[in-house]
VMD Tcl script that draws the C-alpha trace (Angstrom):
set ca {
  {-10.35 -44.09 8.25}
  {-7.44 -44.42 5.84}
  {-5.49 -41.50 4.92}
  {-6.95 -41.27 1.41}
  {-10.42 -41.25 2.80}
  {-9.41 -38.59 5.41}
  {-7.93 -36.48 2.40}
  {-11.25 -36.97 0.46}
  {-13.32 -36.06 3.50}
  {-11.09 -32.89 4.08}
  {-11.60 -31.86 0.33}
  {-15.34 -32.31 0.65}
  {-15.42 -30.14 3.75}
  {-13.52 -27.37 2.05}
  {-16.23 -27.45 -0.73}
  {-19.05 -27.68 1.86}
  {-18.64 -24.22 3.18}
  {-21.20 -21.57 2.90}
  {-18.94 -19.35 0.80}
  {-18.87 -19.19 -3.01}
  {-15.10 -18.84 -3.05}
  {-14.59 -22.38 -1.71}
  {-16.10 -23.90 -4.90}
  {-13.10 -22.79 -6.68}
  {-10.21 -21.84 -4.12}
  {-6.50 -22.29 -5.15}
  {-5.75 -26.03 -4.45}
  {-2.59 -25.38 -2.47}
  {-4.17 -22.62 -0.32}
  {-6.32 -23.40 2.82}
  {-8.86 -20.77 3.48}
  {-9.78 -22.42 6.73}
  {-6.16 -22.13 8.20}
  {-5.83 -20.53 11.61}
  {-3.21 -17.83 12.31}
  {-1.65 -17.51 15.67}
  {-1.24 -13.82 16.54}
  {1.96 -12.74 18.19}
  {3.62 -9.44 18.69}
  {4.51 -8.08 15.11}
  {8.22 -7.68 15.99}
  {8.59 -11.54 15.98}
  {8.43 -11.62 12.31}
  {11.91 -9.85 12.40}
  {13.32 -11.97 15.40}
  {12.28 -15.33 13.67}
  {13.96 -14.35 10.28}
  {17.05 -13.12 12.06}
  {17.28 -16.36 13.94}
  {16.83 -18.55 10.73}
  {18.89 -16.43 8.14}
  {21.42 -14.45 10.39}
  {23.96 -13.79 7.66}
  {21.55 -13.41 4.68}
  {21.31 -9.85 3.19}
  {18.32 -8.08 4.70}
  {18.60 -4.69 3.15}
  {20.40 -3.36 0.18}
  {20.19 0.39 -0.02}
  {21.95 2.01 -2.96}
  {24.64 -0.68 -2.69}
  {25.15 -0.77 0.88}
  {24.21 -4.25 2.30}
  {23.13 -5.14 5.91}
  {22.51 -8.66 6.95}
  {19.53 -9.86 9.10}
  {21.75 -10.07 12.20}
  {22.97 -6.35 11.61}
  {19.29 -5.10 11.28}
  {18.11 -7.23 14.24}
  {20.98 -5.93 16.66}
  {20.35 -2.41 15.55}
  {16.51 -2.78 16.26}
  {17.29 -4.05 19.73}
  {19.55 -0.99 20.30}
  {16.82 1.26 18.72}
  {14.28 -0.21 21.31}
  {16.67 0.14 24.25}
  {17.55 3.95 23.33}
  {13.93 4.70 22.74}
  {13.02 3.24 26.28}
  {15.63 5.61 27.67}
  {14.07 8.39 26.04}
  {10.65 7.48 27.83}
  {8.96 5.47 25.12}
  {6.82 2.92 26.84}
  {3.39 1.04 26.12}
  {1.36 3.20 23.99}
  {3.85 6.11 23.18}
  {3.24 7.32 19.76}
  {6.50 7.72 17.61}
  {6.37 9.08 14.02}
  {8.51 7.93 11.15}
  {8.99 10.72 8.60}
  {11.36 9.55 5.81}
  {11.63 7.90 2.41}
  {12.49 4.14 2.05}
  {15.87 3.53 3.82}
  {17.10 1.01 6.34}
  {16.45 3.49 9.31}
  {12.65 3.12 8.69}
  {12.66 -0.63 9.38}
  {15.15 -0.38 12.39}
  {12.92 2.28 14.27}
  {9.61 0.73 12.95}
  {10.71 -2.53 14.91}
  {12.50 -0.47 17.56}
  {9.45 1.35 18.39}
  {7.31 -1.99 18.52}
  {9.81 -3.61 20.87}
  {9.85 -0.75 23.11}
  {6.15 -0.99 23.54}
  {5.28 2.10 21.54}
  {2.88 2.67 18.49}
  {4.37 3.67 15.14}
  {2.71 6.59 13.26}
  {3.47 6.53 9.60}
  {3.92 10.05 8.03}
  {4.25 10.99 4.12}
  {7.52 12.59 3.57}
  {5.86 15.02 0.89}
  {3.23 16.38 3.66}
  {3.13 20.09 3.85}
  {3.78 21.62 7.35}
  {-0.17 22.00 7.74}
  {-0.86 18.47 7.16}
  {1.89 17.13 9.33}
  {0.70 19.59 12.10}
  {-2.75 18.13 11.93}
  {-1.35 14.54 12.14}
  {0.72 15.10 15.08}
  {-1.85 16.81 17.04}
  {-4.41 14.24 16.34}
  {-2.22 11.24 16.92}
  {-0.42 12.71 19.89}
  {2.93 11.87 18.51}
  {5.71 12.60 20.97}
  {8.77 11.75 19.03}
  {9.55 12.05 15.23}
  {12.31 10.03 13.66}
  {13.73 11.48 10.36}
  {16.85 11.83 8.38}
  {19.17 14.87 8.13}
  {17.80 16.10 4.74}
  {16.72 19.71 4.57}
  {13.67 18.68 2.82}
  {12.54 16.49 6.03}
  {14.44 18.16 8.86}
  {13.18 21.82 7.99}
  {9.49 20.55 8.47}
  {10.39 18.71 11.73}
  {12.15 21.86 12.84}
  {8.89 23.96 11.99}
  {6.75 21.46 14.20}
  {9.20 21.64 17.04}
  {9.48 25.58 16.89}
  {5.68 25.81 17.08}
  {5.76 23.72 20.12}
  {3.52 20.95 18.24}
  {6.16 18.24 18.54}
  {8.39 17.75 21.46}
  {11.47 15.95 20.19}
  {13.00 14.37 17.33}
  {15.60 11.78 16.41}
  {17.83 12.60 13.33}
  {19.66 9.84 11.20}
  {22.59 10.72 8.88}
  {21.60 10.10 5.24}
  {25.20 9.99 4.07}
  {25.81 7.40 6.80}
  {23.24 5.05 5.08}
  {25.30 5.12 1.84}
  {28.30 2.93 0.87}
  {31.57 4.64 1.65}
  {32.35 6.29 -1.57}
  {28.63 7.24 -2.37}
  {28.75 8.95 1.21}
  {31.73 11.18 0.58}
  {30.52 12.03 -2.83}
  {26.99 12.95 -1.51}
  {28.75 15.29 1.18}
  {30.94 16.79 -1.44}
  {28.28 17.46 -4.21}
  {25.03 17.53 -2.59}
  {25.87 19.07 0.78}
  {23.40 21.82 0.16}
  {20.67 19.12 0.62}
  {21.67 18.44 4.27}
  {20.42 20.14 7.24}
  {22.54 20.86 10.41}
  {20.41 19.78 13.29}
  {23.17 20.78 15.71}
  {22.88 24.29 14.67}
  {19.14 24.41 14.83}
  {17.32 26.69 17.45}
  {15.62 23.57 18.69}
  {18.79 21.50 18.90}
  {18.54 20.70 22.66}
  {15.48 18.53 21.78}
  {17.09 16.86 18.71}
  {18.70 13.50 19.43}
  {21.20 12.05 17.12}
  {20.51 8.39 15.79}
  {23.94 7.39 16.73}
  {23.36 8.35 20.34}
  {19.96 6.46 20.41}
  {21.81 3.32 19.10}
  {24.73 3.58 21.53}
  {23.68 0.99 23.89}
  {24.17 -2.88 24.42}
  {20.71 -3.68 23.04}
  {19.19 -4.79 26.10}
  {15.66 -3.33 26.40}
  {12.85 -4.05 28.77}
  {10.56 -6.52 26.95}
  {6.99 -5.29 27.15}
  {3.87 -7.56 27.66}
  {2.14 -7.10 24.31}
  {-1.52 -8.15 23.66}
  {-1.48 -8.85 19.99}
  {-5.24 -8.63 19.63}
  {-5.55 -5.44 21.60}
  {-2.37 -3.33 21.43}
  {-2.17 -1.11 18.55}
  {1.28 -1.52 16.60}
  {0.50 1.15 13.77}
  {-1.64 4.35 13.50}
  {-2.08 4.46 9.72}
  {-3.81 7.46 8.52}
  {-6.10 7.11 5.77}
  {-5.10 8.90 2.54}
  {-7.29 11.80 3.30}
  {-8.58 11.96 -0.25}
  {-11.95 12.90 1.15}
  {-12.46 14.90 4.29}
  {-10.16 14.91 7.19}
  {-7.67 12.09 7.50}
  {-8.33 9.43 10.29}
  {-6.03 7.33 12.05}
  {-6.89 3.49 11.35}
  {-5.71 1.51 14.65}
  {-3.93 -1.55 13.45}
  {-3.18 -4.06 16.20}
  {-0.01 -6.19 16.14}
  {-2.42 -9.16 15.16}
  {-3.90 -7.08 12.24}
  {-0.62 -6.35 10.74}
  {1.27 -9.63 11.44}
  {-1.78 -11.88 10.48}
  {-2.20 -9.85 7.18}
  {1.50 -10.54 6.27}
  {0.90 -14.23 7.05}
  {-2.23 -14.36 4.72}
  {-0.25 -13.05 1.93}
  {2.61 -15.58 2.44}
  {-0.11 -18.24 2.56}
  {-1.26 -17.06 -0.92}
  {2.17 -16.93 -2.42}
  {2.87 -20.61 -2.19}
  {5.62 -20.65 -5.09}
  {7.96 -18.47 -3.36}
  {11.11 -19.91 -1.38}
  {11.70 -18.74 2.22}
  {15.35 -17.43 2.56}
  {15.86 -17.18 -1.22}
  {13.93 -14.24 -2.62}
  {14.77 -10.64 -3.43}
  {12.01 -8.11 -3.07}
  {12.15 -4.71 -4.88}
  {11.01 -2.04 -2.52}
  {9.73 0.68 -4.85}
  {6.63 1.59 -3.13}
  {7.01 3.86 0.11}
  {7.02 2.02 3.42}
  {4.91 4.75 5.01}
  {1.98 3.74 2.86}
  {0.04 0.67 4.22}
  {0.27 -1.33 1.08}
  {4.22 -1.28 1.16}
  {4.30 -1.59 5.01}
  {2.72 -4.90 4.85}
  {3.02 -6.32 1.27}
  {6.60 -5.06 0.77}
  {8.51 -4.47 4.01}
  {6.87 -6.83 6.38}
  {6.18 -9.44 3.87}
  {9.82 -9.59 2.75}
  {11.03 -9.88 6.35}
  {8.51 -12.62 7.15}
  {10.13 -14.57 4.05}
  {13.70 -13.88 5.01}
  {14.00 -12.03 1.72}
  {16.68 -9.49 0.46}
  {14.96 -5.93 0.37}
  {16.34 -4.04 -2.47}
  {15.35 -0.60 -1.35}
  {14.80 2.46 -3.57}
  {14.26 5.73 -1.69}
  {11.44 6.42 -4.36}
  {10.46 4.88 -7.68}
  {12.25 6.60 -10.47}
  {11.53 4.65 -13.70}
  {15.08 4.46 -15.06}
  {16.63 3.55 -11.93}
  {14.25 0.96 -11.33}
  {14.84 -0.64 -14.73}
  {18.54 -0.63 -14.19}
  {18.07 -2.15 -10.70}
  {15.99 -4.96 -11.94}
  {18.48 -5.71 -14.61}
  {21.44 -5.68 -12.28}
  {20.13 -6.85 -8.90}
  {17.78 -9.52 -10.17}
  {14.76 -8.99 -7.74}
  {12.24 -11.80 -8.07}
  {9.33 -10.09 -6.35}
  {8.06 -6.50 -7.08}
  {4.79 -5.26 -5.48}
  {3.51 -2.19 -7.45}
  {0.74 -0.01 -8.74}
  {-0.83 -0.14 -11.92}
  {1.12 3.35 -13.04}
  {4.54 1.63 -12.21}
  {3.90 -1.18 -14.50}
  {2.37 0.96 -17.38}
  {5.42 3.34 -17.21}
  {7.81 0.20 -17.34}
  {5.99 -1.05 -20.55}
  {6.27 2.32 -22.21}
  {10.04 2.66 -21.24}
  {11.55 3.93 -24.75}
  {14.46 1.53 -24.22}
  {12.50 -1.42 -22.76}
  {14.18 -4.05 -24.81}
  {17.47 -3.21 -23.47}
  {16.78 -4.27 -19.83}
  {16.43 -8.09 -18.65}
  {13.38 -8.28 -16.43}
  {13.17 -12.03 -16.51}
  {14.25 -12.37 -12.85}
  {10.80 -11.32 -11.75}
  {8.55 -14.11 -10.71}
  {5.70 -12.69 -8.78}
  {4.40 -9.12 -9.15}
  {1.45 -7.98 -7.06}
  {-0.55 -4.92 -8.16}
  {-2.59 -3.01 -5.72}
  {-3.88 0.55 -4.88}
  {-5.96 0.89 -8.14}
  {-7.59 -1.13 -10.84}
  {-5.04 -2.98 -12.99}
  {-5.97 -2.69 -16.63}
  {-6.30 -6.08 -18.04}
  {-4.26 -5.00 -21.23}
  {-1.39 -4.03 -18.74}
  {-1.29 -7.47 -17.00}
  {-1.27 -9.31 -20.36}
  {1.47 -7.24 -21.75}
  {3.65 -7.33 -18.48}
  {3.39 -11.12 -18.18}
  {4.16 -11.60 -21.78}
  {7.24 -9.52 -21.53}
  {8.80 -10.89 -18.39}
  {7.19 -14.32 -17.97}
  {6.22 -13.19 -14.52}
  {2.79 -13.59 -12.61}
  {1.14 -10.15 -12.32}
  {-1.92 -10.53 -10.01}
  {-4.32 -7.85 -8.87}
  {-5.17 -7.82 -5.13}
  {-7.28 -5.30 -3.21}
  {-7.25 -3.77 0.19}
  {-7.64 -0.87 2.12}
  {-5.77 1.03 5.21}
  {-8.59 -0.38 7.52}
  {-7.63 -3.94 6.83}
  {-3.93 -3.42 7.21}
  {-4.43 -3.61 3.97}
  {-4.86 -6.97 1.97}
  {-8.42 -8.38 1.59}
  {-8.47 -10.27 -1.71}
  {-6.10 -11.49 -4.34}
  {-6.26 -13.43 -7.71}
  {-4.84 -16.90 -7.72}
  {-1.45 -17.29 -9.09}
  {-2.25 -20.31 -11.07}
  {-5.57 -19.19 -12.70}
  {-8.42 -18.88 -13.63}
  {-7.73 -15.41 -14.25}
  {-11.11 -13.45 -14.76}
  {-10.70 -10.09 -16.37}
  {-11.12 -7.23 -14.16}
  {-11.41 -9.24 -11.06}
  {-9.73 -8.36 -7.68}
  {-9.65 -12.00 -6.93}
  {-10.98 -13.97 -4.07}
  {-10.87 -13.44 -0.17}
  {-7.66 -14.33 1.41}
  {-7.61 -17.08 4.05}
  {-9.74 -16.39 7.15}
  {-11.33 -13.62 5.35}
  {-15.24 -13.25 4.87}
  {-16.36 -10.80 2.12}
  {-20.27 -9.95 2.22}
  {-21.89 -7.81 -0.39}
  {-24.54 -5.64 1.07}
  {-27.53 -3.64 -0.17}
  {-26.66 -0.11 -1.19}
  {-29.69 1.20 0.43}
  {-29.63 -0.93 3.57}
  {-26.16 -2.41 4.30}
  {-27.78 -4.78 7.06}
  {-29.08 -6.76 4.18}
  {-26.86 -9.01 1.92}
  {-27.70 -9.07 -1.72}
  {-28.61 -12.02 -3.72}
  {-25.64 -13.83 -5.51}
  {-24.50 -11.87 -8.81}
  {-26.19 -8.70 -7.84}
  {-24.11 -5.36 -6.89}
  {-23.58 -4.56 -3.31}
  {-21.27 -2.79 -1.04}
  {-18.17 -4.78 -0.36}
  {-18.09 -5.66 3.31}
  {-15.22 -7.32 5.21}
  {-14.73 -9.45 8.06}
  {-11.24 -11.11 9.16}
  {-8.35 -10.86 11.45}
  {-6.65 -8.02 9.56}
  {-9.65 -5.63 10.13}
  {-8.65 -2.57 12.26}
  {-9.81 -2.16 15.76}
  {-11.26 1.26 14.79}
  {-10.41 4.86 14.27}
  {-8.39 6.62 16.78}
  {-10.45 8.92 18.97}
  {-13.30 8.48 16.55}
  {-16.07 6.25 18.02}
  {-18.70 7.67 15.78}
  {-16.95 7.31 12.48}
  {-15.84 3.79 13.69}
  {-19.45 3.03 14.20}
  {-20.49 4.40 10.80}
  {-17.63 2.21 9.18}
  {-18.99 -1.06 10.47}
  {-22.15 -3.11 9.86}
  {-22.15 -5.54 12.66}
  {-18.66 -7.14 12.55}
  {-18.26 -6.18 9.07}
  {-16.14 -3.36 7.71}
  {-17.72 -1.26 5.13}
  {-15.28 -0.50 2.31}
  {-17.38 2.15 0.32}
  {-16.78 -0.06 -3.06}
  {-19.28 -1.43 -5.15}
  {-18.91 -4.93 -6.30}
  {-20.29 -8.19 -7.72}
  {-19.34 -11.71 -6.66}
  {-19.71 -14.67 -9.17}
  {-20.42 -18.27 -8.22}
  {-16.76 -18.98 -7.64}
  {-16.17 -16.16 -5.20}
  {-14.33 -13.86 -7.63}
  {-15.07 -10.19 -6.94}
  {-15.31 -7.59 -9.53}
  {-15.42 -3.86 -8.47}
  {-17.81 -1.81 -10.15}
  {-16.77 1.33 -8.67}
  {-16.40 3.52 -5.33}
  {-19.83 4.52 -3.97}
  {-18.40 8.17 -3.80}
  {-17.25 8.09 -7.43}
  {-20.66 6.78 -8.81}
  {-22.00 9.15 -11.37}
  {-25.88 9.36 -11.58}
  {-26.88 10.21 -15.01}
  {-30.64 10.78 -15.59}
  {-31.35 8.50 -12.78}
  {-28.97 5.75 -13.95}
  {-25.88 4.60 -12.18}
  {-22.83 5.09 -14.39}
  {-19.50 3.64 -13.11}
  {-16.26 5.47 -14.04}
  {-14.20 2.29 -13.83}
  {-16.18 0.63 -16.67}
  {-15.50 3.63 -18.86}
  {-11.87 3.94 -17.86}
  {-11.55 0.16 -18.89}
  {-12.92 0.75 -22.28}
  {-10.76 3.76 -23.07}
  {-7.72 1.78 -22.06}
  {-8.31 -0.63 -24.76}
  {-7.55 2.27 -27.29}
  {-3.79 1.57 -28.43}
  {-2.75 5.18 -28.08}
  {-3.98 5.77 -24.37}
  {-1.52 5.47 -21.72}
  {-3.55 6.60 -18.61}
  {-7.14 7.75 -18.08}
  {-9.27 9.03 -15.22}
  {-13.04 9.62 -15.42}
  {-15.10 11.71 -13.06}
  {-18.59 13.05 -12.92}
  {-19.30 16.71 -13.82}
  {-22.55 18.69 -13.68}
  {-24.71 18.47 -16.58}
  {-27.79 20.55 -17.07}
  {-29.80 17.80 -18.86}
  {-28.63 14.67 -17.16}
  {-27.72 16.02 -13.81}
  {-24.28 14.51 -13.93}
  {-22.37 13.25 -17.00}
  {-19.02 11.55 -17.12}
  {-15.67 13.48 -18.33}
  {-12.67 11.49 -19.41}
  {-9.09 13.01 -18.80}
  {-6.43 11.23 -21.06}
  {-2.68 11.01 -21.25}
  {-1.45 9.55 -24.53}
  {1.50 7.34 -25.06}
  {4.65 9.04 -26.10}
  {4.80 9.54 -29.88}
  {1.18 8.41 -30.44}
  {-1.84 10.55 -31.13}
  {-5.62 10.35 -30.94}
  {-8.30 12.99 -31.39}
  {-11.51 13.20 -29.49}
  {-13.42 11.73 -32.32}
  {-10.91 8.79 -32.52}
  {-11.75 7.87 -28.83}
  {-15.54 8.43 -29.35}
  {-15.53 5.93 -32.32}
  {-13.61 3.52 -30.32}
  {-15.96 3.73 -27.45}
  {-19.36 3.55 -29.71}
  {-19.35 -0.10 -29.61}
  {-18.29 -0.62 -26.08}
  {-20.33 1.86 -24.08}
  {-24.15 2.68 -23.88}
  {-25.01 6.27 -24.82}
  {-25.68 7.24 -21.07}
  {-22.16 6.15 -20.34}
  {-20.46 8.08 -23.26}
  {-18.31 10.77 -21.83}
  {-19.93 14.23 -22.17}
  {-16.29 15.82 -22.36}
  {-12.86 14.42 -23.03}
  {-9.90 16.44 -22.38}
  {-6.26 15.41 -23.24}
  {-3.45 16.26 -20.76}
  {0.26 15.81 -20.72}
  {0.11 14.37 -17.23}
  {-2.62 13.37 -14.74}
  {-2.63 13.95 -11.02}
  {-1.19 11.15 -8.84}
  {-1.15 10.27 -5.08}
  {2.18 9.85 -3.44}
  {2.13 6.07 -4.06}
  {1.45 6.56 -7.69}
  {-2.37 6.04 -8.01}
  {-4.32 8.12 -10.21}
  {-6.18 10.78 -8.19}
  {-9.69 12.01 -8.91}
  {-9.45 14.72 -6.13}
  {-7.61 17.41 -7.94}
  {-9.72 17.17 -11.15}
  {-13.08 17.14 -9.25}
  {-11.77 20.36 -7.46}
  {-10.79 21.93 -10.84}
  {-14.20 21.13 -12.13}
  {-15.93 22.43 -9.11}
  {-14.02 25.95 -9.55}
  {-14.85 25.88 -13.47}
  {-18.52 25.47 -12.73}
  {-18.30 28.32 -10.11}
  {-16.68 30.57 -12.79}
  {-19.46 30.15 -15.19}
}
mol new
graphics top color blue
foreach p $ca { graphics top sphere $p radius 0.5 }
foreach p [lrange $ca 0 end-1] q [lrange $ca 1 end] { graphics top cylinder $p $q radius 0.2 }
display resetview
């Protein structure tokens, strides 16, 4: 068979699959490609071998090369093993974005341990639950009072056995380090003077070795690399067991999608928190797999981010919709050069179409929406970089990923094409299960498919459109009303910056939508204006029963608009009536 005939046969085979997305899959992406799972830390080792002298991290001006990070990671692994870390030991990471996070993340994995990610803003109560539930033995943190005081509290209570503390000023360039100690010294803790000092180990002592650690036999498909606690936005948080294969393959699936990036030449702005599953995979691990320079922000601060893009010229910036909205609404937007950006991935929440279009026009950058969840390490779908772009779509399944829409009443049944169903996912990135929760694990799966709790529709080309979360669905007079549809319609009003819609109790309809709106700075709109705007866009049953304007709307740590607090407020208001 000639090579031309072979190519034609291969193209035909691609089209002949049973899946709608193969009818219109991106030309340069092979959905059928196979990924070989290896221990996750091999991502870093491979990049360090290929790009040893290339900058790996740039933290507030201090640059470390891939060689530097790899050496420190090996030393962390050896030091952790001396402390007793072995196969399956749970080690917590409790800090904002910084090089220390990367060094210990990979150090723990090389030592054979399991990383447990912790939100730096968690209360002592939330931390206590997660430490106990995960069986975390050692916590790695920084000597900032904001962090160490909580770790000290866990240790005093006997909840946590030991901690490793790194110097925050030590992460800064020389002059900044001196200035921080001089002017912000009050923000620093003094672990050596702590009542639990005997069980606090300095990071410098852990790393004080030759880096020769005992290599562990890792089963990528079975061994858990990360315990990723789901946001806890409903009920008690659960630890998703993500294996080495889950996280590594998800990273490779993302790389297979972003075909226009040049390994060893990109710069990634890390504004999202590494402890969150989206940033862990799509920012930190993805950047390392690409041999990219990671420009690290401890947290997203709008002015700092704009200046950093203007000065450091990142080419890739994963984010959440609220980040892109904030950037577009910056009062001095025109004074910043954002043209270095060529690939921006939006996740975590629906991306309003208007925001995508404005951002792309402003920067010349591709801003594509993807979709995922903690239980899938997290990425499941993404929109093609080179079109077609379908308004409101979360895109098509990543290579090797199967999405099946299931009947809302009976998830064992697949719905006919074009009908609404629960999005269920099968693929190499899907978790092993929930830690110590076999019943919840069983409920989360239907056969081999992970149930997402999201309702969607798939078109004939495999593009998926989320209609809503099952739990956010509003039942009005027996009809299903989807908050996302109402939010999209409200976003089209020129004065609206952010909106969240929830269901509230209604004597006549049972439930009714209520919209909470934040207006753009310097703009105004009344309730009547919004209603007139919506009259031609929504049916009467979808029209918000109430509209409330607010100066700010509640958000999660990653910057995703949060309904939880608003629902709780409304529940309290109902009780008070």
